C-alpha positions, 0 to 999 in steps of 0.5 A, a space after each residue: 103180809 102187808 096190805 097194798 093201797 089201791 095206788 100201789 095196786 095200780 102201780 103193780 098193774 102198770 108194771 105188768 103192762 110195761 113188761 107185756 108191752 116190752 115182751 110183745 115188742 121184742 117178738 113182734 106180737 101185737 096187743 091192743 089196749 081194750 075196753 075201760 083201759 082204752 077209754 082211760 087212755 083216750 079220756 084220762 091218759 091213764 086209769 079211769 080214776 074210778 076204775 082199777 083193772 087193765 084189759 088188753 086184747 090180742 088176736 088168737 095167733 099172737 095170744 097163743 104165742 104169748 101164752 106159750 112163751 111169756 113164762 120161759 126163762 123169766 127171772 121176775 115174779 110175773 106169770 101168764 096164766 091160761 087154760 092152755 098152760 095152767 091145768 088149775 086155771 079156770 077162767 076163760 080169758 088169760 091173765 098175767 099175774 104178779 105172783 109176789 102178791 095175793 089178791 082176795 077177790 069178791 065173787 071169785 067162787 072158783 077157789 083159785 089163788 091169784 095175785 095182782 093181774 091184768 086180763 088179756 082177751 083173745 080175739 077170734 074171727 067169725 063167719 061172714 054168713 049171718 046165719 052161721 055167725 048166729 049159730 056160733 054165738 048161740 053155742 058160745 053163749 050156751 057154754 058161757 052160761 055153764 061157766 057163769 053157773 060154776 062161778 055163781 055165788 049160791 048164797 046170793 040166790 034168794 029163791 030157795 028152789 033156785 038155790 037148791 037147783 044151782 047148788 045141785 048144778 054146781 056140784 055136777 059141774 064140779 065133777 068135770 075137769 076144772 077148766 073144761 068149760 073154758 077150754 071148750 069155749 076157746 076151742 069153739 071160738 077158734 073153730 068158728 073159722 079155723 083161724 081164717 081171717 074174715 071181716 068180722 072178729 070179736 072177744 067170744 069167750 068172756 063178754 056177752 056172745 052177742 052182736 054187740 061184741 062183734 067188731 069189724 076186723 079192719 078196725 084193728 089193722 092199723 095201730 097207734 100209740 096212746 099215753 097211759 100213766 106216763 107210758 105209751 101203749 098200742 091201741 087200734 088206730 080206729 079206737 074212736 070207732 071201736 069205742 063208740 060202737 061198744 059204748 056209745 058216747 064214751 067221752 061223756 062222764 058218768 054221773 058224779 054218784 057213779 064216779 067212785 071206786 068199787 074194787 071187790 078185792 084186797 091185795 097183800 104183798 107176800 
């Protein structure tokens, strides 16, 4: 198998983005550039030079349709993976994977084989009441901690007592169905309002389940197209508000010593 360069990996990721965009446009589904990918679009009109991943978000109804329908009658090498459509998939976010590649990722301790991919996160609504919202977030954080323990590298824990406890915990959790925790997180996120729109939303299953990850729903009501590596993709019209809320002054470049690529994977073409 031939190893791909980082530029080839980014080209594959961009190709996946375009296929996802076209699929969503054809079916009237809404997606948004998110997180570092959105910063890249605004600040660099493409990938952040020292970043190599792609994040998109969809609200749960469109996300569920996408995961249910994307794989139907495809003639290319792309597949959408999620706990709802792939019983061997462990992660608590969706991915669209190029199955013509093999990606060996550092700190992937779940044992699943994957290729070049982009992440797709589902947004869910949260209760308006602060007490109820805090209860939901605590429950999700509890489940997320279990997920992290499953995927944590035992060898990186230096304390022998904690290492033994972690190993025992991982063995116990391995007795559960592989994607049970991720499915429980998705169910809990949806159950927060049973899908009913509220003024508050967020990505509740992957990033920290805290108020910092909770956004105003109306920030996503209108969309705009932004340039990204010579293509155009959908973003929230209020992207500046979203990014400043989550990152602060996102237009400020990090120090020079931090502007280097730290990808933790090797990719091969099958």
